[in-house]
C-alpha positions in Angstrom: 89.8 89.8 119.2 88.3 88.1 116.6 89.7 86.3 113.5 88.7 85.8 110.4 89.6 83.7 107.3 90.2 84.8 103.3 90.8 83.3 100.5 93.9 82.7 98.6 92.5 85.2 95.6 91.6 88.0 98.4 95.3 88.1 99.3 97.1 88.1 95.6 97.4 91.7 95.5 99.8 94.9 95.2 97.3 97.1 95.9 97.7 98.1 99.8 94.2 99.4 100.0 92.2 96.6 98.1 94.0 94.0 100.1 92.3 96.2 103.6 89.4 96.8 101.6 89.4 92.8 101.3 89.8 91.8 105.2 86.8 94.6 105.6 84.8 92.6 103.3 85.8 89.2 105.6 84.6 91.1 107.9 81.3 91.7 107.0 81.7 95.0 105.4 79.5 95.3 101.8 80.4 99.2 101.2 84.4 99.6 101.7 84.0 103.1 99.7 83.7 105.0 103.0 86.3 103.1 105.3 89.7 104.4 105.8 91.8 102.2 107.1 95.0 102.1 110.3 97.8 99.8 108.6 99.4 99.7 112.1 95.6 98.0 114.0 95.7 94.4 112.2 97.5 91.5 112.2 98.2 88.7 109.2 99.4 85.4 109.0 102.2 84.6 107.1 100.5 83.3 104.0 99.0 86.5 103.6 102.1 88.4 103.4 103.7 85.9 101.1 100.4 85.9 99.0 101.5 89.7 99.3 104.8 89.3 98.0 104.1 86.4 95.3 101.3 89.4 93.2 104.5 91.8 93.7 106.2 89.6 91.7 104.1 88.5 88.9 104.4 92.3 88.2 107.8 92.4 88.3 107.9 94.8 91.3 111.5 95.4 93.0 111.7 93.0 96.1 113.2 97.1 97.9 109.9 98.7 96.3 107.8 95.1 97.6 109.3 95.0 101.3 109.0 99.4 101.2 105.8 99.2 101.0 104.8 96.1 103.6 107.1 97.6 105.9 105.4 100.5 105.5 101.8 100.9 104.7 101.5 96.5 105.6 100.2 94.7 107.7 102.5 93.1 110.3 102.2 89.8 110.3 102.9 87.9 113.4 99.8 85.3 112.8 101.9 81.6 112.4 100.5 80.0 110.2 101.7 79.8 106.1 99.1 78.0 104.9 95.7 80.0 106.2 94.8 83.1 104.9 93.5 84.4 108.6 94.0 88.4 110.0 92.5 89.9 113.2 92.1 92.9 113.0 92.5 95.6 116.6 89.8 98.3 117.7 90.9 100.8 115.4 91.8 99.5 112.5 88.4 100.1 110.7 87.9 104.5 109.8 84.8 105.5 109.2 84.7 108.6 107.0 82.7 111.4 108.6 81.2 113.9 106.8 84.0 116.7 105.5 83.4 119.7 106.8 82.3 122.6 104.0 85.3 125.0 103.8 85.1 128.4 104.2 
């Protein structure tokens, strides 16, 4: 799969939704509002994980809360690179919202 690189600023957030939106922007999406993401379908570098935890420390978020957020909603930090902010999206990471059917 293809890899994309982000800036440190794009990865410095405590919001998992914002982080995933920034991943989509790096992949070339202009409008991320209609997108949903499968957090199990993307690999990231250790640098991205480290930057997320750095941002949570700056806001005073307890380590256990940040750890649980990453564990439950975060991507897999399996790209061994502590300096570059790399992502490797897998098939199915981006889910484009389908029009909701009207309720009866």
